[in-house]
C-alpha positions in Angstrom: 4.6 -23.7 -42.3 5.4 -27.4 -42.6 2.9 -30.0 -43.9 3.4 -32.5 -41.1 0.3 -34.4 -40.4 -0.6 -34.7 -36.8 -2.7 -37.7 -37.6 0.5 -39.8 -37.8 1.1 -39.3 -34.0 -0.9 -41.8 -31.9 -2.9 -40.0 -29.2 -1.8 -41.8 -26.1 1.8 -42.7 -26.9 3.3 -39.5 -25.4 1.7 -40.1 -22.1 2.8 -43.7 -22.1 6.4 -42.8 -23.0 6.7 -39.7 -20.8 5.3 -41.3 -17.6 8.0 -43.0 -15.5 7.3 -46.7 -14.8 7.1 -46.2 -11.1 4.3 -43.7 -11.5 2.2 -45.7 -14.0 0.4 -47.4 -11.1 0.1 -44.3 -9.0 -2.3 -44.4 -6.1 -5.5 -42.4 -6.5 -6.0 -39.6 -4.0 -8.4 -40.1 -1.1 -9.8 -37.2 0.9 -11.2 -37.1 4.4 -12.5 -34.1 6.4 -11.3 -33.8 10.0 -12.0 -31.3 12.7 -8.9 -29.3 13.9 -8.8 -31.4 17.1 -9.0 -34.7 15.2 -6.2 -33.6 12.9 -4.1 -32.5 15.9 -4.7 -35.8 17.6 -3.6 -37.8 14.5 -0.6 -35.6 13.9 0.5 -36.1 17.5 0.0 -39.9 17.1 2.0 -39.9 13.8 5.0 -38.3 15.5 7.7 -37.7 12.9 6.0 -39.7 10.2 3.9 -38.0 7.5 0.2 -38.0 8.5 -0.8 -39.8 5.3 1.7 -42.6 5.9 0.6 -42.9 9.5 -3.1 -43.2 8.5 -2.3 -45.7 5.7 -0.3 -47.9 8.1 -3.0 -47.8 10.8 -5.8 -48.6 8.3 -4.0 -51.2 6.1 -1.4 -52.6 8.5 0.9 -55.1 6.7 -1.1 -54.7 3.5 0.0 -51.1 3.1 2.3 -50.7 0.1 5.7 -49.1 0.8 5.9 -45.5 -0.5 9.0 -43.8 -1.7 10.7 -41.9 1.0 11.3 -38.2 0.4 14.9 -37.4 0.2 15.7 -34.0 1.7 19.3 -32.9 2.0 20.3 -31.7 5.5 20.7 -28.0 5.7 23.8 -26.6 7.5 22.3 -23.4 9.0 25.8 -22.0 9.8 26.8 -22.4 6.1 23.6 -20.9 4.9 24.0 -17.9 7.2 27.6 -17.4 6.1 26.6 -17.6 2.5 23.8 -15.0 3.0 26.2 -12.7 4.9 28.7 -12.9 2.0 25.9 -12.2 -0.5 24.9 -9.1 1.6 28.5 -7.9 1.5 28.8 -8.3 -2.2 27.6 -6.0 -5.0 25.6 -8.7 -6.6 22.2 -7.6 -5.2 22.6 -4.0 -6.4 23.9 -5.2 -9.8 20.8 -7.5 -10.2 18.6 -4.5 -9.2 20.1 -2.5 -12.1 19.2 -5.2 -14.6 15.5 -4.9 -14.0 
């Protein structure tokens, strides 16, 4: 066991260093209760936008801060199907089963 003193490590330095700069001023969560019909109405009005983004834009207008857009790669369903078919034809699933 080493004799390293934990008193030498400042308490809040790890969090300050580990938190990316963009997240340091993260928005605080806000919750609202809606009936299923209210949520359905807002979801329909939002269209393809996320519900939170739609509500934020409606409430704050031009004062709403821009949020980082989620980046999702497009999925080529034909390639995924071909990959799964190849996996099914191979011996990999049965070999993995033998490992466990």
